[in-house]
N, C-alpha and C positions, 0 to 999 in steps of 0.2 A: 584918248584913254591911255593909261599906263600899260607897260608891257605885261605884267603878270595878270592883271585884271582883264585886259583885252584877250589874252590867250585863253584864259579860263572861260570867258564869256563865249568865245567861238567854239571851244571844246564842248561846253554844256549844250549849246544849240545843236551841234553835230550829234551828240549822244542822244538827245531827245528825238531828233529826226530819225536816227537809225533805229531806235527802240520802237517808235510808232506812238501815236497819240494815246492809245489805250493801254500801253505797257505799264506794269506796276512800278512803283518806286518805294524807297525805304520810308518815305513820309506817309504815315498811316492814313489810309483812306484816299490817298492821292494817286491818280494816274499821271503819266507824263504830261498830259494836257493840263491837269490841275497845277502841276509844278510849273509849267511854262506860264500859265496865267498868273501864278504867284509872283514870278520874277518880273513880269511886265507891270503888274499893278504896283509892286514895291517901288519901281523906278518912275512910273509915269502917273500915278494917282496918289499924290501926297495926301489928298483929302481923305483917302481911305486907308492908306498904308499905316497911318497912326494906330490902327487897330491891332497891329502886330505887337504894340507895347501897351496900349491903353484899352482896358476891357470895355469901357463905355462905347468905344468905336468899333468893337469887334464885329458886331452884327452888320454894320455898314461895309466893313472890309469883306465879309463873307458874301454879301450881295454883289458888290462890285466884282469880286473875283469870279463869282459864278457867271456874271455877264461876259467877262473876258474869256472864260473857259468855253463859252458857247461860240466864240469866234472860230473861223477856220484855223486849223492847226498851223498851216503854212504861214498865216498872217502872224501868229504868235511867235513863231520862229524868226520871222523877218524882223519883228520888233525887238527881239532879244539881240539879234546880230547887229541891228542898227544902233542900239544903245539908247540911252536916255535922251530926251529932248534938251535943247540948250538951256532952258530955264530950270531944269532939274538940278539939285545939288550934286547928283551923281555924275553930271557932265564935267565937273571939276576934277582934274587929274588926281589931286591929292585925296579927295573924298572917294573917288572911284577905286583907287588903289587900296585905301584903308578899309573900305566897306565891302568891296565886291570880290577881292581876291579870295578870301576865305569863304564867302557866301557861295560863289560859283564853284569853288573846289569841292565843298561839301555836297552841294546839290548834284554836281557831276557824278560823285560817288553814289549818291542816292539813286541815280538812274543806273549806273554801271552795276552796282552790287545787288540790285534787285532782280537782275536777269540771271537765269540758270547757268549760262555759259560765260559768266564774267571772268575776266582775268585781271590780276593786279596791275596797277600802273606804276611804272618805274619813274620816280621823280628825279630830276637833276639836282645836284647839290645846292645850286644857287636858289632854286625854288624851295627846296626843303628848309634852307636857312631862313628864307622869307616867311614861310609858314611858322617856323619855330619862333621867330621874332614876334609875330602876332599872337601866338599861343602864350608866350610869356606875359604879354600885356593883358590877355583875356582870361588867364588861368583862374584867378580868384572868382571872377564872375561866372565862368562856366562850371566851376566846381563847388559853388556855394551851397548846393543842395546835397552834397555828399554827406552821408550820415557818419562817416569816419574821416580820419585824416587821409589826404590823397596827395601823393607826390608824383609828378610826371618826369620821366627820365629818358633821355636819348641814349642810344647805344654807346655814344662817346662819353657818357657820364654827366653831361650837363643836365641840370634839373630845374624844375619850376614847381612851386607849391600851389596846388589848386585848392586845398582846404586844410586848415589846421585842426588838429584834434587827435585823439587816440581811440583805438589802435590806428596804426598807419598802414595804408596800402600803397605800394609803389607800382605804377604802371610804366612799363618800359617798352619803347617802340620808336619807330621813325616818326618825325614830326607830323606827317600827314595822317598816320594812323592814330597818333595821340589826339590830334584835332578831331577826328571822327569819333574817337572814344568820348572825349569831353563834350561833344555836341550831341550826346545821347545815342550814338550808334555803337554801343558797347558790344553788341552781339556779332558785328561784322568787322570790327577793328582788330587788326593784327597786333595785339599787345600782350605782353606777359605780365600777369598780376602776381605780386609777391606780398605776403602778409598773412594774418590770421584767416583761417578758412571762412569763418562766419563774416568777418569784415569784408573779405573779397566778394562774397555772395551779396552783401548789402550794396556794395559799389556797383555790381552788375545790374542790380535791380533799381538803382537810384535814378531819379529823373534829372540827369545831368544836362547841362546846356542852357540856352537862353529861354 
């Protein structure tokens, strides 16, 4: 496994363990146990994980995920830390890095920021740049549901267009915060929104993300 993805995987497992199986998360209706089951099914049950993208398979995904959620929490954590089986596409370094770095970062914050005593995580510059690189590539997809124009801006001035349109709202923040914002975690992301008041309100209410 590649460096960023491996680190975020282990961090996510540690946060889940520390929070406890029944702790809340930012994923609506999911406890830490449910989130752990989601991560395991996504990597280990390709026959069900297709339900994440294809509605006809959604009911199968829900059933399989419930089955995994019923397993001992310690077993789910072990499976997360162990990583995907060799026959899984996620076992390939390139796919692991491309698909899991952001996935695990966002879900780690789903656990962290759902707790009452959470504290911000300070990201090193290399990792921030890695997240920004991925955000640049995903911006249009993540922002496609924005009802107004949406521009993402780093404090250093670098920008990415998430959605074309008028009026325009500019979200300014560090790459990790912008990622959380565009993944639908608008209420907990530390970003500054500039633009027309009504347009800003629409962006905050929009169903951003995948």
